[in-house]
DRENDRENLO-864289 format. One record per residue: y, z negated, x negated of N, C-alpha, C in turn; residue in one letter. Coordinates in steps of 0.2 Angstrom, whole numbers, padded with zeros to 4 digits, always signed. Layout:
BEGIN
YZXYZXYZXa...
This chain:
BEGIN
+0059+0184-0073+0053+0185-0067+0055+0184-0060m+0054+0187-0055+0055+0188-0048+0052+0180-0048s+0056+0176-0044+0052+0169-0041+0048+0169-0036p+0049+0176-0032+0045+0176-0026+0037+0179-0029n+0036+0182-0035+0029+0184-0037+0025+0179-0038s+0019+0180-0036+0014+0176-0039+0011+0176-0046h+0012+0170-0049+0009+0169-0057+0004+0175-0059p-0001+0176-0055-0007+0180-0056-0004+0189-0055q+0000+0189-0051+0003+0196-0053+0006+0197-0058a+0012+0192-0059+0016+0193-0064+0012+0194-0072l+0005+0190-0072+0002+0191-0078+0000+0198-0079t-0004+0200-0073-0007+0207-0073-0001+0212-0077h+0005+0212-0074+0012+0216-0076+0011+0215-0084i+0012+0209-0087+0014+0207-0093+0008+0210-0098l+0002+0210-0094-0005+0213-0101-0004+0220-0099v-0002+0223-0092-0002+0231-0094+0004+0233-0099l+0011+0229-0098+0014+0231-0104+0012+0230-0111k+0009+0225-0113+0006+0224-0119+0002+0229-0121f-0002+0232-0116-0008+0236-0117-0003+0243-0120l+0001+0245-0115+0006+0251-0117+0010+0251-0123e+0012+0245-0125+0017+0244-0130+0013+0246-0138n+0005+0244-0135+0001+0244-0142-0006+0250-0142h-0002+0252-0137-0006+0260-0137-0013+0259-0137n-0015+0254-0133-0023+0253-0133-0025+0257-0125y-0026+0263-0126-0027+0268-0121-0032+0268-0117t-0038+0267-0119-0045+0265-0116-0044+0259-0111s-0042+0254-0115-0042+0247-0112-0037+0250-0106a-0030+0252-0107-0026+0253-0103-0029+0257-0097l-0031+0262-0098-0035+0267-0092-0038+0261-0087e-0043+0257-0091-0049+0254-0088-0045+0249-0082a-0039+0246-0086-0036+0240-0082-0032+0243-0077f-0029+0248-0078-0025+0252-0072-0031+0253-0065r-0037+0254-0068-0040+0257-0062-0042+0250-0059q-0045+0244-0062-0047+0239-0060-0041+0234-0056e-0036+0235-0058-0031+0230-0056-0025+0235-0053a-0027+0240-0050-0023+0245-0047-0018+0243-0041k-0021+0239-0036-0017+0237-0031-0010+0230-0033e-0013+0228-0038-0008+0223-0040-0003+0226-0044i-0005+0230-0049+0001+0235-0052+0005+0237-0049i+0003+0241-0044+0007+0246-0040+0011+0241-0035e+0011+0236-0035+0014+0230-0031+0020+0229-0034e+0018+0226-0040+0024+0224-0045+0026+0227-0051e+0025+0234-0051+0026+0238-0057+0035+0238-0058q+0038+0237-0051+0045+0240-0050+0050+0233-0052d+0046+0228-0054+0049+0222-0054+0054+0222-0061n+0060+0223-0060+0065+0224-0064+0067+0217-0068e+0065+0211-0065+0065+0204-0069+0062+0203-0074q+0055+0208-0074+0049+0206-0079+0053+0209-0086i+0056+0206-0090+0060+0208-0096+0058+0205-0103n+0054+0202-0103+0049+0198-0109+0044+0200-0110e+0042+0203-0117+0036+0204-0117+0031+0199-0118p+0025+0199-0117+0018+0193-0117+0018+0191-0125l+0019+0193-0130+0020+0191-0135+0025+0185-0137t+0032+0186-0135+0038+0182-0133+0035+0176-0131t+0031+0178-0124+0030+0171-0121+0024+0168-0123i+0020+0171-0128+0015+0166-0130+0019+0163-0137i+0023+0166-0140+0027+0164-0145+0031+0156-0142q+0033+0158-0137+0039+0150-0135+0033+0146-0131d+0027+0148-0128+0021+0143-0128+0019+0140-0132y+0018+0142-0139+0015+0139-0144+0020+0133-0146l+0026+0137-0147+0031+0133-0149+0032+0125-0145f+0033+0127-0139+0033+0121-0134+0028+0118-0135n+0020+0119-0136+0016+0115-0137+0016+0111-0143q+0019+0113-0149+0020+0110-0154+0025+0104-0153l+0031+0106-0150+0035+0102-0149+0032+0096-0145r+0028+0098-0139+0026+0092-0136+0020+0088-0140s+0016+0091-0144+0013+0086-0146+0016+0081-0152n+0021+0084-0155+0024+0080-0160+0028+0075-0155v+0030+0076-0148+0033+0070-0144+0027+0065-0142e+0021+0069-0141+0015+0065-0139+0013+0058-0144n+0014+0061-0151+0012+0057-0156+0017+0050-0155i+0024+0051-0153+0027+0045-0152+0027+0043-0146s+0024+0048-0141+0023+0043-0134+0016+0039-0134l+0012+0041-0139+0006+0038-0137+0007+0029-0140e+0013+0029-0144+0013+0022-0148+0017+0017-0142r+0021+0020-0137+0023+0017-0133+0017+0014-0128s+0012+0018-0126+0009+0018-0120+0004+0013-0121i+0003+0008-0116-0001+0002-0116-0006+0003-0117d-0010-0003-0121-0017-0003-0124-0021-0001-0118d-0021-0003-0112-0026-0003-0106-0027+0006-0105y-0022+0008-0106-0023+0016-0105-0025+0020-0110l-0027+0017-0117-0029+0021-0123-0036+0017-0124i-0038+0010-0121-0044+0008-0124-0049+0008-0119t-0055+0012-0121-0061+0015-0118-0064+0010-0112p-0065+0012-0106-0067+0007-0100-0075+0004-0103g-0078+0001-0098-0086+0000-0099-0090+0004-0095d-0088+0010-0093-0092+0014-0089-0095+0012-0084n-0093+0007-0080-0095+0003-0074-0090+0005-0068k-0094+0010-0064-0089+0011-0058-0095+0012-0053f-0092+0013-0047-0097+0015-0041-0099+0022-0042p-0105+0024-0043-0108+0032-0043-0115+0033-0039r-0118+0027-0037-0124+0029-0034-0124+0028-0027y-0127+0033-0022-0126+0031-0016-0131+0026-0013l-0128+0022-0009-0133+0015-0008-0134+0016+0000c-0130+0019+0004-0130+0018+0010-0127+0024+0013e-0129+0027+0019-0125+0032+0022-0125+0031+0031s-0122+0032+0033-0121+0029+0040-0118+0035+0045f-0123+0039+0047-0120+0045+0051-0119+0045+0058p-0120+0039+0060-0121+0039+0068-0114+0035+0071q-0109+0034+0066-0103+0030+0070-0098+0034+0073i-0097+0040+0071-0093+0045+0077-0096+0052+0078h-0095+0054+0082-0097+0061+0084-0092+0068+0081n-0087+0065+0079-0082+0070+0077-0080+0067+0068n-0075+0071+0066-0074+0071+0059-0069+0064+0059n-0072+0060+0054-0069+0053+0051-0063+0055+0047i-0058+0053+0050-0050+0054+0044-0048+0047+0041l-0051+0042+0042-0049+0036+0038-0055+0030+0039c-0055+0027+0032-0059+0021+0032-0057+0016+0029v-0058+0009+0031-0055+0004+0027-0061-0002+0028r-0062-0007+0024-0066-0013+0023-0064-0019+0025t-0065-0023+0029-0063-0028+0029-0067-0035+0032q-0067-0041+0029-0072-0046+0032-0068-0049+0038t-0070-0048+0043-0067-0050+0049-0070-0056+0053l-0066-0060+0056-0068-0066+0060-0070-0063+0068p-0076-0061+0070-0079-0059+0075-0080-0065+0080i-0077-0064+0085-0079-0071+0090-0086-0068+0095r-0090-0073+0094-0097-0073+0097-0097-0078+0104n-0101-0077+0109-0102-0083+0114-0107-0085+0113f-0109-0092+0112-0115-0093+0111-0114-0102+0112s-0121-0103+0114-0122-0111+0116-0114-0113+0122d-0114-0108+0124-0108-0109+0130-0102-0110+0128g-0100-0108+0122-0093-0107+0119-0092-0102+0114e-0087-0099+0114-0084-0093+0108-0085-0096+0102y-0088-0094+0097-0087-0095+0090-0086-0089+0086q-0083-0091+0081-0081-0086+0075-0085-0085+0069f-0088-0079+0067-0092-0078+0062-0089-0073+0057s-0089-0073+0049-0085-0069+0046-0090-0063+0045e-0090-0056+0047-0093-0051+0047-0090-0046+0041i-0094-0044+0037-0091-0036+0032-0091-0031+0037p-0086-0029+0038-0085-0024+0042-0081-0017+0041t-0085-0012+0042-0081-0005+0041-0077-0002+0046i-0072-0001+0046-0067+0002+0050-0063+0009+0050i-0066+0013+0055-0066+0020+0053-0060+0022+0060t-0057+0029+0058-0054+0031+0063-0053+0039+0064g-0055+0042+0069-0057+0049+0068-0054+0053+0073s-0055+0059+0073-0050+0065+0075-0054+0064+0083a-0059+0059+0085-0060+0058+0093-0056+0053+0096d-0050+0052+0092-0046+0046+0094-0047+0040+0096k-0054+0038+0091-0056+0031+0093-0056+0027+0086s-0055+0021+0087-0056+0016+0081-0062+0012+0082i-0067+0014+0077-0073+0010+0077-0074+0003+0072r-0077-0001+0074-0079-0008+0070-0088-0007+0068l-0089-0006+0062-0096-0006+0061-0098-0011+0055t-0104-0014+0056-0106-0018+0051-0107-0014+0044s-0103-0018+0040-0105-0016+0032-0113-0016+0031l-0117-0021+0034-0123-0023+0031-0128-0021+0035l-0128-0018+0042-0134-0015+0044-0131-0008+0048t-0123-0006+0046-0123+0001+0048-0123+0000+0056g-0123-0004+0061-0122-0004+0068-0115-0006+0070d-0112-0001+0074-0107-0002+0077-0106-0006+0083t-0102-0011+0083-0100-0017+0088-0095-0018+0092f-0091-0011+0090-0083-0013+0094-0081-0006+0094n-0077-0004+0099-0074+0004+0099-0068+0003+0103v-0064+0006+0101-0058+0006+0104-0055+0014+0105c-0056+0015+0112-0053+0023+0113-0047+0024+0117n-0043+0019+0118-0037+0020+0123-0031+0019+0119n-0030+0017+0112-0025+0017+0109-0021+0021+0108i-0023+0028+0105-0020+0035+0102-0022+0040+0108h-0019+0045+0109-0021+0050+0111-0022+0056+0108k-0022+0054+0101-0022+0059+0096-0027+0056+0091g-0030+0061+0086-0034+0058+0081-0030+0053+0076g-0034+0048+0073-0032+0043+0069-0029+0046+0064i-0025+0045+0059-0024+0050+0053-0024+0045+0047l-0020+0038+0048-0022+0033+0042-0020+0027+0045c-0023+0021+0041-0023+0014+0042-0021+0010+0038m-0019+0004+0039-0018-0001+0033-0018-0007+0036d-0020-0011+0032-0023-0018+0034-0016-0022+0030f-0013-0029+0034-0009-0032+0034-0012-0036+0027h-0007-0037+0020-0011-0042+0015-0012-0049+0016p-0010-0052+0022-0011-0058+0023-0015-0061+0029n-0013-0057+0035-0016-0058+0041-0020-0052+0041y-0027-0054+0039-0033-0049+0038-0035-0045+0044h-0033-0048+0050-0036-0045+0056-0031-0041+0060r-0025-0040+0055-0019-0036+0058-0019-0030+0054l-0020-0024+0059-0021-0017+0056-0016-0013+0060v-0013-0007+0055-0007-0004+0057-0010+0003+0057l-0009+0008+0063-0013+0014+0062-0006+0019+0064t-0010+0027+0062-0004+0033+0062-0009+0037+0065g-0006+0041+0071-0009+0046+0074-0007+0053+0073s-0011+0058+0076-0008+0064+0078-0004+0066+0084m-0003+0059+0088+0000+0059+0093+0008+0056+0093d+0009+0058+0086+0016+0055+0083+0017+0046+0085s+0012+0043+0086+0014+0036+0086+0011+0032+0081t+0012+0026+0081+0009+0020+0078+0008+0015+0080c+0001+0011+0080+0001+0004+0083-0001-0001+0078a+0001-0006+0081-0001-0014+0077-0006-0017+0081l-0011-0018+0077-0017-0019+0081-0020-0026+0079i-0022-0031+0084-0028-0036+0082-0033-0033+0082n-0036-0032+0077-0042-0028+0075-0049-0032+0078i-0048-0039+0079-0053-0042+0080-0053-0043+0089t-0048-0043+0092-0048-0043+0099-0047-0035+0101t-0044-0030+0098-0044-0024+0100-0038-0024+0103l-0033-0030+0104-0027-0030+0108-0021-0025+0103d-0018-0023+0107-0010-0020+0104-0006-0023+0105v-0003-0026+0097+0003-0030+0098+0009-0026+0098l+0011-0020+0095+0015-0015+0097+0014-0007+0096q+0017-0004+0099+0018+0002+0099+0024+0006+0095t+0023+0010+0091+0030+0012+0087+0031+0019+0090f+0035+0022+0093+0035+0029+0096+0042+0033+0094k+0043+0032+0086+0049+0034+0085+0050+0040+0081d+0042+0043+0081+0042+0049+0076+0041+0055+0081h+0043+0061+0080+0042+0065+0084+0034+0071+0083l+0032+0070+0078+0026+0073+0073+0021+0068+0072k+0016+0072+0069+0010+0068+0066+0014+0063+0061y+0010+0058+0062+0011+0051+0057+0006+0051+0052v+0008+0054+0046+0002+0054+0041+0002+0048+0037v+0007+0044+0036+0007+0038+0032+0009+0032+0034r+0005+0026+0035+0008+0021+0038+0006+0015+0034a+0012+0011+0030+0010+0006+0026+0014-0002+0027r+0009-0006+0025+0013-0015+0026+0016-0013+0018f+0021-0016+0017+0024-0019+0010+0019-0023+0007s+0020-0025+0000+0016-0029-0003+0016-0036+0000i+0021-0038+0003+0021-0045+0006+0019-0046+0012d+0019-0040+0016+0018-0039+0024+0026-0039+0028g+0030-0041+0024+0036-0041+0027+0040-0034+0031n+0038-0029+0027+0039-0022+0031+0034-0019+0033m+0035-0014+0036+0031-0009+0039+0035-0002+0037i+0031+0004+0035+0035+0010+0034+0030+0015+0036v+0032+0019+0041+0029+0026+0043+0033+0032+0040t+0028+0037+0040+0030+0044+0036+0026+0048+0041a+0031+0054+0043+0028+0059+0047+0031+0067+0045s+0028+0071+0049+0030+0078+0048+0036+0080+0052y+0038+0075+0054+0046+0076+0057+0051+0075+0052d+0048+0075+0046+0054+0075+0040+0057+0067+0036h+0054+0063+0042+0058+0056+0042+0053+0051+0040t+0055+0045+0037+0051+0039+0037+0055+0033+0041i+0052+0030+0043+0055+0023+0048+0053+0017+0044n+0058+0014+0044+0057+0007+0041+0058+0001+0045i+0052-0004+0046+0052-0008+0051+0052-0015+0046y+0055-0021+0050+0055-0028+0046+0052-0032+0051k+0049-0038+0049+0047-0043+0053+0052-0047+0057v+0050-0049+0062+0055-0052+0066+0054-0060+0065v+0058-0065+0062+0056-0072+0061+0059-0074+0067n+0057-0077+0071+0059-0082+0075+0054-0088+0078d+0055-0091+0082+0050-0098+0084+0044-0095+0085e+0043-0089+0089+0036-0087+0090+0032-0083+0084s+0035-0082+0080+0033-0078+0073+0033-0082+0067n+0027-0083+0064+0028-0086+0058+0032-0082+0052p+0036-0087+0048+0040-0083+0042+0035-0081+0037i+0035-0074+0036+0030-0073+0030+0033-0074+0024l+0028-0073+0017+0030-0076+0013+0038-0073+0009s+0039-0076+0004+0047-0073+0000+0044-0067-0002p+0050-0063-0003+0050-0056-0006+0044-0055-0012t+0042-0060-0015+0038-0059-0020+0031-0059-0017s+0028-0055-0019+0022-0053-0018+0016-0059-0020p+0018-0062-0026+0012-0067-0028+0013-0075-0024y+0018-0075-0021+0018-0081-0017+0014-0081-0011t+0009-0084-0011+0003-0084-0005+0006-0087+0001p+0004-0085+0006+0004-0089+0013-0002-0094+0013l+0000-0097+0019-0006-0101+0020-0010-0097+0024t-0017-0098+0023-0021-0094+0025-0023-0094+0033p-0022-0089+0036-0022-0087+0043-0030-0089+0046s-0027-0091+0052-0034-0092+0056-0035-0087+0063t-0039-0088+0067-0040-0083+0073-0034-0086+0078p-0032-0092+0076-0027-0094+0082-0020-0093+0079n-0019-0090+0072-0013-0091+0070-0008-0085+0073t-0002-0085+0076+0001-0081+0079+0003-0074+0074p+0002-0069+0076+0004-0063+0072+0011-0062+0072l+0014-0057+0066+0021-0056+0065+0021-0050+0072p+0028-0048+0071+0031-0043+0075+0037-0039+0071k+0038-0034+0072+0042-0030+0068+0047-0026+0071y+0053-0025+0069+0059-0019+0073+0061-0015+0067n+0062-0011+0070+0065-0005+0066+0072-0006+0063k+0073-0005+0057+0079-0006+0052+0083+0000+0049i+0079+0006+0049+0082+0010+0045+0077+0017+0045h+0081+0022+0045+0077+0029+0045+0079+0034+0041s+0075+0036+0037+0079+0042+0032+0075+0049+0032t+0079+0053+0033+0076+0060+0033+0076+0065+0027r+0072+0069+0026+0071+0073+0021+0070+0080+0022f+0070+0084+0017+0070+0091+0018+0064+0095+0021g+0057+0090+0021+0053+0092+0022+0048+0088+0025g+0041+0091+0026+0035+0086+0027+0033+0081+0023n+0033+0073+0025+0031+0070+0021+0025+0069+0019i+0022+0070+0013+0015+0069+0011+0012+0064+0008e+0016+0060+0006+0014+0054+0001+0019+0049+0001s+0018+0043+0000+0021+0037-0001+0018+0032-0003m+0021+0027-0007+0018+0019-0009+0023+0015-0009c+0021+0011-0010+0026+0003-0011+0025+0001-0018f+0030+0001-0024+0028-0003-0030+0028-0008-0028l+0024-0011-0035+0022-0019-0034+0027-0024-0034p+0033-0022-0036+0039-0027-0036+0042-0029-0030d+0038-0024-0024+0042-0023-0017+0048-0023-0016n+0051-0019-0021+0060-0017-0020+0059-0009-0019q+0054-0005-0020+0055+0001-0019+0049+0004-0017y+0051+0009-0012+0045+0013-0010+0047+0022-0012l+0040+0023-0014+0041+0031-0018+0038+0035-0012v+0043+0040-0011+0040+0046-0007+0040+0052-0009v+0035+0057-0008+0034+0063-0010+0034+0068-0003g+0039+0074-0004+0040+0079+0000+0038+0085-0001v+0034+0088+0004+0032+0095+0003+0040+0100+0002r+0039+0104-0003+0045+0109-0003+0050+0106-0008g+0049+0100-0011+0054+0095-0016+0050+0094-0023d+0054+0095-0028+0051+0094-0034+0053+0088-0037n+0057+0083-0031+0058+0075-0035+0054+0071-0031y+0052+0065-0036+0050+0059-0031+0055+0054-0029l+0056+0054-0024+0062+0049-0022+0059+0041-0022h+0064+0039-0024+0063+0030-0026+0069+0028-0021y+0065+0025-0014+0070+0021-0010+0071+0013-0010i+0077+0013-0013+0077+0006-0013+0078+0001-0006n+0071-0004-0005+0070-0007+0000+0077-0012+0002l+0081-0014-0002+0087-0017+0000+0094-0013+0004t+0096-0008-0001+0101-0004+0003+0099+0001+0004n+0093+0005+0004+0091+0011+0006+0092+0017+0002f+0096+0015-0003+0098+0022-0007+0092+0025-0010s+0093+0032-0012+0087+0036-0013+0089+0039-0020d+0085+0037-0026+0085+0039-0033+0080+0043-0035k+0081+0050-0036+0077+0055-0036+0074+0056-0045k+0068+0057-0045+0065+0059-0053+0063+0066-0052y+0064+0071-0056+0062+0077-0057+0053+0076-0060n+0050+0079-0056+0043+0081-0057+0042+0087-0063m+0047+0089-0064+0046+0095-0068+0048+0094-0076n+0044+0094-0080+0044+0092-0087+0051+0096-0090s+0053+0102-0088+0058+0106-0091+0065+0104-0087n+0063+0100-0082+0071+0098-0079+0073+0104-0074g+0070+0109-0072+0071+0115-0068+0070+0112-0060d+0072+0116-0056+0072+0115-0049+0066+0118-0046d+0061+0122-0050+0055+0126-0047+0051+0121-0044w+0048+0123-0038+0045+0118-0034+0037+0123-0033v+0033+0121-0038+0026+0124-0039+0019+0120-0036s+0022+0114-0034+0016+0109-0032+0020+0104-0028f+0015+0101-0024+0017+0096-0018+0014+0090-0021t+0018+0084-0020+0014+0077-0022+0012+0076-0015p+0005+0077-0016+0000+0075-0009-0002+0068-0010m-0002+0064-0016-0005+0058-0014-0002+0053-0021d+0001+0046-0019+0004+0043-0026+0003+0037-0025i+0002+0034-0030+0000+0027-0031+0002+0023-0037s+0003+0017-0037+0004+0014-0045-0002+0012-0046p+0000+0012-0054-0007+0009-0058-0008+0002-0056s-0015+0000-0056-0017-0006-0054-0015-0011-0059p-0013-0009-0064-0012-0014-0070-0004-0015-0073r-0001-0019-0076+0006-0021-0077+0009-0018-0073n+0008-0022-0066+0011-0021-0061+0015-0014-0059r+0011-0009-0061+0013-0003-0058+0018-0001-0062g+0016-0001-0069+0020+0003-0073+0022+0010-0074k+0014+0013-0071+0014+0020-0071+0011+0022-0062y+0014+0028-0062+0012+0032-0055+0009+0037-0055l+0003+0037-0052-0001+0042-0051+0000+0047-0045l+0000+0054-0048+0003+0058-0043-0002+0064-0041v-0007+0066-0035-0011+0070-0034-0006+0076-0033s-0008+0082-0034-0003+0088-0032-0009+0093-0029t-0006+0099-0027-0010+0104-0022-0009+0109-0027d-0007+0108-0035-0008+0114-0040-0015+0118-0039d-0014+0124-0042-0020+0129-0042-0025+0126-0047d-0023+0122-0052-0025+0120-0055-0029+0113-0056n-0029+0110-0051-0031+0104-0049-0026+0098-0053g-0020+0099-0054-0016+0095-0057-0013+0087-0056r-0015+0083-0059-0014+0077-0058-0010+0074-0063i-0005+0070-0061+0001+0068-0065+0001+0060-0066i+0001+0057-0072+0003+0051-0073+0009+0050-0075l+0015+0048-0071+0021+0047-0074+0022+0039-0076f+0027+0037-0080+0030+0032-0081+0035+0029-0074r+0034+0023-0070+0038+0021-0066+0045+0021-0066t+0048+0025-0061+0055+0025-0063+0058+0029-0068h+0055+0035-0069+0055+0039-0075+0053+0046-0072s+0055+0052-0076+0053+0058-0075+0047+0059-0082s+0046+0055-0085+0043+0056-0091+0035+0057-0088q+0031+0060-0091+0023+0061-0089+0020+0060-0095q+0015+0055-0094+0012+0052-0099+0007+0056-0099i+0002+0057-0094-0003+0061-0094-0004+0066-0091y-0008+0073-0091-0010+0078-0085-0016+0077-0086n-0020+0078-0080-0027+0078-0079-0027+0085-0076f-0033+0090-0077-0034+0095-0074-0041+0095-0070y-0042+0098-0065-0049+0101-0062-0049+0109-0062d-0052+0111-0066-0051+0119-0067-0057+0124-0062l-0061+0118-0059-0065+0123-0056-0062+0126-0049e-0065+0132-0050-0062+0137-0043-0063+0133-0036v-0057+0132-0033-0057+0129-0026-0056+0135-0022i-0058+0137-0016-0055+0143-0013-0049+0139-0008p-0043+0142-0008-0038+0140-0005-0036+0132-0006n-0035+0131-0011-0033+0123-0014-0026+0122-0012r-0021+0127-0011-0016+0124-0009-0016+0122-0001k-0022+0124+0002-0021+0122+0010-0026+0116+0010l-0028+0112+0005-0032+0106+0005-0028+0100+0004t-0030+0094+0004-0026+0088+0004-0029+0083-0001n-0028+0085-0007-0031+0080-0014-0027+0075-0014p-0030+0070-0015-0029+0063-0015-0034+0059-0019r-0031+0052-0021-0035+0049-0026-0036+0040-0024h-0038+0038-0029-0040+0030-0027-0042+0028-0035c-0037+0022-0035-0038+0019-0042-0044+0015-0041w-0048+0014-0048-0053+0008-0049-0049+0002-0052h-0050-0003-0048-0045-0009-0049-0045-0011-0059p-0049-0008-0061-0048-0009-0069-0042-0006-0072n-0041-0001-0068-0036+0004-0071-0039+0010-0076g-0046+0010-0078-0048+0014-0083-0051+0020-0080k-0051+0019-0073-0054+0027-0070-0049+0028-0063y-0049+0033-0061-0047+0033-0053-0053+0039-0050f-0053+0040-0043-0057+0043-0038-0053+0049-0036f-0055+0055-0036-0051+0061-0032-0056+0064-0025t-0052+0068-0022-0056+0069-0014-0052+0072-0012f-0054+0075-0006-0051+0079-0002-0048+0087-0003g-0053+0090-0007-0054+0097-0008-0059+0101-0007i-0064+0096-0006-0073+0099-0005-0076+0093-0005d-0083+0093-0004-0088+0087-0002-0089+0082-0008s-0087+0084-0015-0087+0079-0019-0082+0074-0022f-0084+0069-0023-0079+0064-0025-0080+0065-0034i-0074+0065-0038-0073+0065-0044-0071+0060-0047r-0074+0058-0053-0072+0051-0056-0069+0054-0064v-0062+0051-0065-0059+0053-0069-0058+0047-0074y-0058+0048-0080-0058+0044-0087-0050+0044-0089d-0047+0038-0088-0039+0039-0091-0040+0040-0097v-0043+0036-0101-0043+0037-0109-0044+0044-0111t-0050+0047-0109-0052+0053-0112-0048+0059-0107t-0045+0057-0101-0041+0063-0097-0046+0069-0094k-0052+0067-0093-0057+0071-0091-0061+0068-0086s-0064+0072-0082-0069+0072-0076-0076+0068-0079i-0078+0063-0078-0084+0059-0081-0089+0059-0077v-0089+0061-0069-0094+0061-0066-0093+0063-0058h-0099+0065-0056-0095+0068-0049-0100+0064-0044k-0098+0062-0038-0103+0059-0034-0102+0065-0027l-0111+0064-0027-0112+0071-0024-0117+0067-0018i-0115+0068-0012-0118+0066-0006-0116+0068+0001g-0109+0069+0002-0107+0072+0008-0108+0078+0009h-0107+0083+0015-0109+0088+0016-0104+0093+0018k-0098+0089+0019-0091+0093+0020-0086+0089+0016d-0079+0092+0017-0074+0089+0014-0072+0081+0015i-0073+0079+0009-0072+0071+0009-0064+0070+0012v-0063+0065+0017-0056+0065+0018-0052+0059+0016r-0057+0053+0016-0052+0046+0013-0060+0043+0010d-0058+0037+0004-0060+0034+0001-0057+0028+0001i-0061+0023+0000-0058+0016+0000-0062+0011-0005w-0058+0008-0011-0062+0003-0014-0062-0004-0012f-0068-0006-0012-0070-0014-0010-0070-0018-0015d-0064-0021-0016-0065-0024-0023-0069-0030-0023q-0070-0034-0016-0074-0039-0015-0081-0040-0016d-0083-0032-0016-0091-0031-0018-0092-0025-0022r-0086-0024-0025-0087-0018-0029-0090-0013-0027d-0087-0009-0023-0090-0004-0017-0085+0003-0017l-0088+0006-0016-0083+0012-0014-0086+0016-0008l-0080+0016-0003-0083+0019+0003-0079+0025+0005i-0083+0029+0008-0080+0036+0008-0082+0039+0015s-0079+0043+0018-0080+0047+0024-0076+0053+0025c-0078+0058+0029-0077+0064+0028-0077+0069+0036g-0078+0077+0033-0078+0080+0040-0084+0082+0041f-0090+0078+0038-0097+0078+0039-0100+0073+0044d-0093+0069+0046-0095+0063+0051-0099+0058+0049k-0099+0057+0042-0102+0050+0039-0098+0046+0035t-0100+0040+0034-0097+0036+0031-0103+0035+0025v-0101+0034+0018-0106+0033+0014-0103+0027+0010k-0108+0024+0006-0107+0018+0003-0109+0019-0005i-0107+0018-0010-0107+0020-0016-0106+0014-0020w-0112+0012-0024-0113+0006-0029-0113+0007-0036s-0111+0001-0040-0111+0002-0047-0118+0003-0050v-0123-0001-0046-0129-0002-0049-0135+0003-0043d-0140+0007-0046-0144+0011-0042-0147+0005-0038d-0148+0007-0031-0150+0002-0028-0157+0005-0023t-0159+0012-0026-0164+0015-0023-0171+0012-0021t-0174+0007-0026-0178+0003-0026-0177-0004-0025n-0173-0006-0022-0171-0013-0021-0167-0014-0016s-0166-0019-0012-0163-0022-0006-0155-0021-0007n-0151-0017-0004-0144-0016-0005-0140-0022-0002s-0143-0025+0002-0140-0030+0007-0136-0035+0002n-0139-0036-0005-0136-0041-0009-0129-0039-0010s-0129-0033-0014-0122-0030-0016-0117-0029-0010q-0121-0027-0005-0117-0026+0001-0113-0033+0004l-0116-0037+0003-0113-0044+0005-0109-0047-0001n-0108-0044-0007-0105-0046-0012-0106-0051-0016g-0113-0051-0017-0118-0056-0021-0121-0052-0027n
């Protein structure tokens, strides 16, 4: 079959030949009339040389072989992937904040921040649960999670929309942003001081992440490159934790010096970088690239690139892009979840450091122009569920054990652009093109005071 033909067009030709070969004249005439344009465009395709029945036989054989393989595979899957969850996950809309931005909100995080206030003749710090948002209006805004009141705005850091942000794992007031203006910024979010600006990319910065221990920063861009930065350890900057992410740092205070970073490496790929994540062992970065059927595991010691084919049959056909990737929150990232732009809403759970597909999840709802969307996901911390978004105004909840959608969060009026799971308060925070931030809780707070859960009580 022609690699340039759309699967839907090829299917029409196969059905046409099937009807011809079996002399279904009435059905054939009706089919020719209703599918006339597609048939005329593809009927001279000389590479269509297999009848539909042969393809179906091959499919059934492969399904049988896959089922036999899965019997063995299920035995090796960790119990937590096959043990049902408790059906407790954020599903109730408890707050909606439409007044934060006047433009599309592109990214959102929550953090408990030490905010400086002037009281009784001196500056004092108080801890405030805060929503931090980045918008197409080029601003970063700090909003109280309790009241929805925006208490700080920064308009002069970037000259383009804020596409992504990430907080340092140990210094909770240190945030990394990536922008449409091709730059990244390291910001003390409590004072809005820009500590560093990175100008090493030439196009949109779509991903910017701290490593698990905070010793590294990685940024990814549509200029086909990732840049890797490492903390500078000198007398004016604290030495961060050892490589192990499980060695805690001394808790930081508002007066603790914040780290600085220097660029140490850059890697170029063959297309736009759409996704990346650090593995919990802090030794590898996984990168997903448009037009590339491999996941790239970058060794963070020697920067070598180990590639794993995402196609189960081992070929190099590119039928989807890995739009979002993240390690499972249990078993130290033994599995890797990959959201794709496949027409069938395909999401794949891989075994980490492997091409082995553990589960495939599908969303067969018809979404116009799905290939032009930005499907993403967010794990529930227990690893039993994950949330998907980015294709429309809904947030879908998947059950890992049943491999199905078990709930749909309805509230946004336009595409959901980002979500964040607040583990301290067991809340899901979402934002989108309807210019609103919404808070979702496990319990229905419609007839109760929601502040207790927003406070983490």
